[in-house]
N, C-alpha and C positions, 0 to 999 in steps of 0.2 A: 642260314644259309643264302638267303637273298642278298647280305651283303658279297658274297662270293660272286654270286651273278653280276651283280654291278661292277664290282672289282674287275672281273675279267671284260668289260669294256673299255675301263679305266686305263689300264694296263695296256691292253691291247692297241687303243689309240696313242697313250703317251710314247709308244717306243719307236713309232713311225714320225717322231717330229725331228727325230736326232738328224734326220738326212737334211735339214736345212731348207726345207721345203720347195724342194728342185722335183719339177714337175716331170712324173714317168711318161714314157713314151705311150705308153698305151694303156686303158683302164685295168684295174688289175680286179674287178669283178662287174658282173652283169646281172640283170634281174633273174630271179630263178634260183642264185645259188643259196644254198642252206648249210647250215654248220650245227654240227651237236657237239656237245660237251660232256663229259660225264664226269662227276666228282666225285673224289674220296675223303673221307672222314676217317682217318686209320685205317681199319680194316674194312669198314663199312662204304659200300657202293652209294653215296647219301644223297646226290641229286643229279639233275641233267639239266643243261642250259642249251637252247637253241637260238640262232641267228637266220630270218629269212628275208631276202630283198624281193621287195614289189614294188609296182610304180602307181601312182596316184597323182592328182592336181591338184592345189591351192592355188585359189584364185584362178587366174590365168597360167601359172606357173607349172610346168612338168616336174614333180617331183619324185625321189625315191623314196619308199616309204618301208623301212626295215622294223622288222616286229621280233622282238626277244623274248625268249617266255624260259622262265626257271621254275623244276618242281623238285620238291623232294620225291623220293620213290622207295617202295619196299618196305624192309624193316624200319628203316630212319622216319618216316613219314609217321609212324605209330608215335613217336617220340615229339616231333617238330614239325608239323605238315608247312611246307612254303607252297604259295602260289603267287609268282610274281610274272607282271607282262611290263616291258619297255617298250617304246614305239618312237620313232622317229622320223621326222620328214624334211629331207633337204633338197636344194637345187641339183638339178641333174647336171647342170652346166657348171656350177661354181663352188658348190657343196657348202652352200649356206643355209644353216638350219631355219626351218619355219616354225616346226612345233616337235615338242618332246611330251611323252607323256610317261607317267610311271605308277602304275596301279600294283601294291603289293598287299598280301596276308601273310605274315610271318607267324606262325603260333598265334594268331588273334590279333598280332599288332598290324594295323591298316595304315597303308596312304593312298591318296588318291590325287595326285598333283598334275597340272599341265602347264608348260612353259611357250609362250608364244613370243615371237621375235619379229621385232618390228626394224628392218635394217635402214628404212628410210630415215626414220628418227633415233636411230643409232640408241633403242634400248629393248629390254626384254620384260614381259610380265609373267611375274610367277603366280600360279591361281592353286592356291592350297584347297582342293573343293571340301575335303573332309573337318575342316576347321572353319570355314570360309574367311580365310584369309588372302590377300594378295599382295605381293612385293615387288618393287620395279628395280630393274639393274640396267646400268650404263653399259652399253655394247661397246668393248675394246680389243683391240689386238687381234681383228677377225674369230672372235670367243666362239665356241663351239660346243654343243651339249655333248651327253656321256659318248651316246652312238653317234652322232654323225662326227665325230672328230676320227672315229676309227675308219670310218671309209674314205672321208677328204683324204686323210695323211695316207693311206694306201696307195692313193694316186699321186701325190707329192712327195716324191722323196727318189733319191740316188743312192744305191747302198755302197757306191764309193768313195761317198763323203761320211761313212762310219769311222769313227776312232775310237779305237779301244782304251776305254778308262775315262773318256769324256761323257762331261753329265750335262745333261739340258733341263729347262723349265719350258710347260706348256700352261696356259691358262683357260679354263674352264670354266665353266656354270652348270652346279649341280643342286639339286635341292636341300640336299643334306648341309653342305657345305657354302654354298652361294658360289662365289667367284673365288677360285682356289687355283692355287701353283701346284705342281705335280713336279718331282726331280726325277730324272732318270739315270743310270749309269750303263753305256755299253761293252761288254766283255768278252766280244769276239765272236767266233763260229763254234758250233758244238755237233757233232752228230749224234740224234736220238734214237734208239730203239723205239718203235713203234707198233700198236697192230695193225699198220698198213705197210710194217717194214722200216729200214732206216732213213731218215730225213735230216739232211743237212739244216740246222738253224741257226740263226743271230741269236746270242743271248744276253740277257739284260739284267738289269738290279733295279728295280724302282723302290725310292726311297719312303716310309710311311711312317705314321705314328707308333711309337712302342709304348707299351703299357696296358692299352686298354684291350686290344683284339691280338695285336703281334708281340713278339717275344723280343725283338729289337727292331730298327730301323731298316737295318739289309735282312730282314727275315724273308723277301720275296724274291724269287726267281722266275724269270719267263723265259722261254723258247717260241721262235716265230721263224715260219720258213723260208730260207733263204732263196725261193723260186718267186716268180711273177707274181704269184695269189698273194703271199704275205698276210698267211693266215696264223693265229695263235696254235701253236701246238702242245703245248704243256706249261700250266702252273704252279708251283709249289713255294708253300709257304709255312714257318714254323710260326705257332699261333702261341698267346699264352698258355693256354693248355691244350695241346696235343700238336697236331699236324695235318694240312690239307694238300689235296692235288687234284686238278684238273687236266684233264689228257682230251684233245681231239678224238670224239669215237665215231663220227660219220660226217658225211659230205655229199653234196649233190649239185651240180649247176655251176660249177667252176668255172670260170672264163680260161683259164690256163691250164696245161697239165699240171696236173700236181706229182712232182718229181720225189721219185724212189728210189734211194741208191741199192742197186744189185748186189748182191755177197761176188 
């Protein structure tokens, strides 16, 4: 399940780059925003993931500190227990990441990784604390970490630039993959029925590696709210074995009104 918690961030961040980096007139989020996602594997309510926006200071730079947590729950935790934490510290003004932390325990498989970004020298240092190894990366093309990309791009797009059928790529730095390209196709608008009511969404098709986890390259679908909040509403995927779905299950502290379509 930990892979799905990470995937939620990856997809959520990639979907927003399709808007060609046009700045939004107003920020899509504020400190205190909290999102909760419920993940299902078949009929099982398998796990929950949360995202919480806080504030902090690194050096003398005011930053947003976003904490993401993923947990298995109930019956699923008996078979495979997950306890994951992801953290990102990024500049409140320009969205540049300063620090990314990933601490996971997935059925006994553990990671403890910290990435520090040096924008003056255009490099990032990945510290694998568990294995006592460090890796250096060059910073190119305004590279982001897994979580900072999501929030940066929520504030830098214009929905009028979305073109149905158009695919895009974005470079990101993640400890499992290093620097990688992620491809995403825009599929148009769709209205979803949710626990909150009907929500108008933009639908996307991320391209993933088939075979090991996913059934096909086009096994994933994502819906994100078409309002000014731009938050993930649903993710669905066909796996090599079974299928999984993640739905927005709760929210608090949104900067803008969450638009629900009334019947």
